[in-house]
Residue, then its C-alpha position, 0 to 999 in steps of 0.5 A: m745817772g749821777k747825783a741830783l742837786p736841788i736848784p731854785s726854779g720858778g718858785s719851786i725846787a728842781r732836782v737836776s744832775f750836773s755830773i760831768w762824768l755821765r757822758p760815757k755811761i750815757k753813750n754806752l746806754i744809747e749804743k747798747e739799747k738802740f732806741d728808736i726815740l729818746h723822749l726828754h722832759e725839760p731837755m735843757a735841764g742838766a747834764l743828763t738830758m743835754n748829754m743825751l742830746a749831744i751824744s745822740s746827735e751822732q746816732s740815728q735816734k729821734k729826739i723829742g723834748t717836752f717843755h713844762t716850765f712857765g716863767g721858770t729858770r732865769l738862766y734863759r734870761i741871762g744868756a744861757k739860751r746861747i748854750a742851750q741852742r746848740y743842744f736844742k737844734n738836735l731835737d727832732g720833735r718839740i712838745a709844750v704842755s700848754i699854751p703858757a709853757y709854749q709861749f715861755i719857751n718859744k720866747y727863748l728857744p723859738g721853733d715848731y712845738e706841738i701842744i700836748p697837755n699832761g694827762i691824769d688817771v681819771d678812773l683813780f680819782s672818779n672811783a676813789k672812796p672818801f674817808e668816812n671820818l671826814r664825811d661827818g657833816k662838815i663842809n670840807i675845803l681841800f688844798v693839794g700841793r707842795l707847801e711852797k710860797r708860790k702855791g698861795l696857801k697863806y691866802l687860803l688860810s687867811a680867807y678861811s679864818k674869816l669865812k669860818w665866822d659865818w660858816p662855823n661848819l667849815r673845815l680845811l684839809v691841806v694835803g702835800p709835803g713841805n714846810l709852812d712859810i712864816d706868813s702861814i704860820r703867823i696866820i694860824s697862830e694869831r687867828n687860832l685856826k680850828d678844824l684845820i688838818f695837815t696830812g703831809s705827803v700822801d700816796d696817790h691812792d690816799k690823795a684820791r680819797y682826800y679829793k673824794s672827801a672834799d666839798i670844794y677844791c681851792s688852788p690859790a697859786t700865785g703864778k709860774e704854773s704852766f698847767g693845772i694837774v691838781l685842777l684836773e684831779a679835782m674835776a675827775s673827783g667831781l669837785p667844784i673848783v675855786a682857782s686863781a686866774i693865772e695863765g696856767y690855770s686859765s688854760v685849763i678852767t673855763d670860768m663859771h663852766d667847770g670852775v670859778l677863777f678869782e683874782p690872784k693874791s686877793e684875799e677878798s676875791l677868794i672869799k667872795h668866790i668861795e662864798k658864792l659856792l657855799n651859798d649856791i649848791n646848784l652852781r656847785n653841782n653844775l661846775a662839778n658835772n661840767g668838770l667831770k666832762t672836761s677831765k675825760e679829755f685828759k685821760w691818759s689813753i687820749i693823751a698817749e694817743r696824741v704823743m704816739k701820733h707825734y712819735l710817728k710823725v717824727l719817725n716818718n719825717k726823713 
């Protein structure tokens, strides 16, 4: 369906197709397959989804869009919403994955949205086996995510370098693709960090094993997160969580119930909250147990049923 181009968006990189030659191919696909529903994720993102909306407006298919972004592309702010509105009005159903995602998109493209969160494979994470070499008596703090600036890894590295003085038995596991930013490289080099493991990109099976090998999960993202899939994965793995109190995370975690929230971009706040867990094993166990219960609300079987109900609602709306 055309070559995807990397476009900066929300502190990350979105891969979007702008191919202007897609239209005949999409039209043939829609006419041939005779779909009942076209479900488009980020329907305003690129030529593929927008062409589908334009072409299907002439057909009988129902169009549903799911919006994930929070504080993402600046195109909406500079007038692109006028262009998007032509396509947006062709949607028969609209889903936002969280309240923050809804608040963001509704500001530029107001309409009726249903909040249906992302789901996770709870069993994959709850039944995973740890890596035996990582269950050697050290206390493992885990970070999972792309090595992008907005994920806030530099704050965790800095906090870890200071925690390590009082807790020499700590180890930090960093799981995810990408390249370290300059600040993170400097912190590692200047402070000569030890017991630091970078795994790079891993498959879902091994990712689940890293969660199971950890004692505390930490997500120090600085913002522009509409949701927190990594938080749910950690909960399903039975981990206590320390996460930044950004909007996307606060909509998933209840502070001091299934995780603890610290002040974003604050090294001191992060250290304080990690120490709170290190010093209180009962708190860690309570957070982990409550997190397990929370994660079950996001099983794909439950989320899929909610999506199906939305499909039927749209199909029955003549």
